C-alpha positions as CSV (number, residue, x, y, z in Angstrom):
1,X,7.7,8.0,4.5
2,X,10.9,8.3,2.5
3,X,12.3,5.1,1.2
4,X,15.5,4.4,-0.6
5,X,15.8,1.3,-2.8
6,X,19.5,0.3,-3.1
7,X,20.1,-1.9,-6.1
8,X,17.5,-0.3,-8.4
9,X,17.8,-1.2,-12.1
10,X,15.8,0.1,-15.1
11,X,14.6,-3.4,-16.0
12,X,10.8,-4.0,-15.5
13,X,11.3,-7.7,-14.8
14,X,13.5,-7.0,-11.8
15,X,12.1,-6.9,-8.2
16,X,13.9,-3.6,-7.4
17,X,12.1,-2.0,-10.4
18,X,8.8,-3.4,-9.2
19,X,9.4,-2.2,-5.7
20,X,10.0,1.4,-6.9
21,X,6.8,1.3,-9.0
22,X,4.7,-0.1,-6.1
23,X,6.1,2.3,-3.5
24,X,5.1,5.2,-5.8
25,X,1.7,3.6,-6.3
26,X,1.2,3.6,-2.6
27,X,2.4,7.2,-2.5
28,X,5.6,6.7,-0.7
29,X,8.5,9.1,-1.5
30,X,11.0,6.7,-3.1
31,X,14.6,7.3,-4.2
32,X,16.1,4.6,-6.4
33,X,19.8,4.1,-6.2
34,X,21.8,1.9,-8.5
35,X,25.1,1.5,-10.3
36,X,23.6,2.4,-13.7
37,X,21.6,5.5,-14.7
38,X,18.1,5.1,-15.9
39,X,14.5,5.7,-14.9
40,X,11.8,3.9,-13.1
41,X,8.3,5.2,-13.4
42,X,9.5,8.8,-13.9
43,X,12.1,8.6,-11.1
44,X,15.7,9.0,-12.0
45,X,18.0,6.2,-10.7
46,X,20.7,8.0,-8.7
47,X,24.3,6.5,-8.9
48,X,27.0,6.6,-6.3
49,X,26.1,7.3,-2.7
50,X,24.1,10.5,-2.7
51,X,23.2,12.2,0.6
52,X,19.5,12.0,1.3
53,X,17.9,13.5,4.4
54,X,15.0,12.2,6.5
55,X,15.3,8.6,5.3
56,X,12.8,6.3,7.0
57,X,13.4,3.0,5.2
58,X,16.2,1.4,3.1
59,X,15.1,-1.5,1.0
60,X,18.0,-3.7,-0.1
61,X,18.2,-5.4,-3.5
62,X,21.9,-6.1,-3.6
63,X,23.6,-9.4,-2.7
64,X,25.5,-9.9,0.5
65,X,28.8,-9.8,-1.5
66,X,28.1,-6.2,-2.6
67,X,26.8,-4.9,0.7
68,X,30.0,-4.1,2.6
69,X,30.8,-1.2,0.4
70,X,27.4,0.3,1.4
71,X,27.7,-0.2,5.2
72,X,29.0,3.3,5.9
73,X,26.6,4.9,3.4
74,X,23.6,3.1,4.9
75,X,24.5,4.2,8.4
76,X,25.3,7.8,7.3
77,X,21.7,8.1,6.2
78,X,20.5,7.2,9.7
79,X,17.4,5.2,8.6
80,X,14.8,4.0,11.0
81,X,14.4,0.7,9.2
82,X,16.4,-1.7,6.9
83,X,14.5,-4.2,4.8
84,X,16.5,-7.3,3.6
85,X,14.6,-8.5,0.6
86,X,14.9,-12.3,-0.3
87,X,18.4,-13.1,-1.3
88,X,19.9,-10.1,0.5
89,X,19.8,-11.3,4.1
90,X,23.0,-10.5,6.0
91,X,23.4,-11.3,9.7
92,X,26.5,-9.1,10.1
93,X,24.8,-6.0,8.6
94,X,21.6,-6.8,10.6
95,X,23.6,-7.0,13.8
96,X,25.4,-3.7,13.1
97,X,22.1,-2.0,12.3
98,X,20.5,-3.2,15.5
99,X,23.4,-1.9,17.5
100,X,22.6,1.5,16.0
101,X,18.9,1.1,16.9
102,X,17.8,0.5,13.3
103,X,14.9,-1.9,12.9
104,X,15.8,-4.8,10.6
105,X,13.3,-6.9,8.7
106,X,13.8,-10.0,6.5
107,X,10.9,-9.7,4.2
108,X,9.8,-8.7,0.7
109,X,9.0,-5.1,0.2
110,X,6.4,-6.0,-2.5
111,X,4.6,-8.4,-0.1
112,X,4.7,-5.9,2.7
113,X,3.2,-3.2,0.6
114,X,0.5,-5.4,-0.8
115,X,-0.5,-6.8,2.6
116,X,-0.6,-3.4,4.3
117,X,2.3,-4.0,6.7
118,X,4.9,-1.7,5.1
């Protein structure tokens, strides 16, 4: 299941970093996207808004104030699911996603992975 982490940073103490590491540990294909280049557990952080095909899940780690610039990008990837991690909840984006038949979840990717409900 291909997962994109938007808001990835090369700082081990950040939750987006931990999510990429854990997704890889659970053998998910993960693509970290952030505003700065770097690496997480051998995966290059992509910058900008690169096209990725066959996206199943997008896991958000950017605050609501930075999300509008990603709306078109998120929908262009046609994901099946959008996870709003704690602090990223956005009722407007959630509503827009549901209108496009994208499942939305307000939960923590790390908790979901560790509890077997990802």
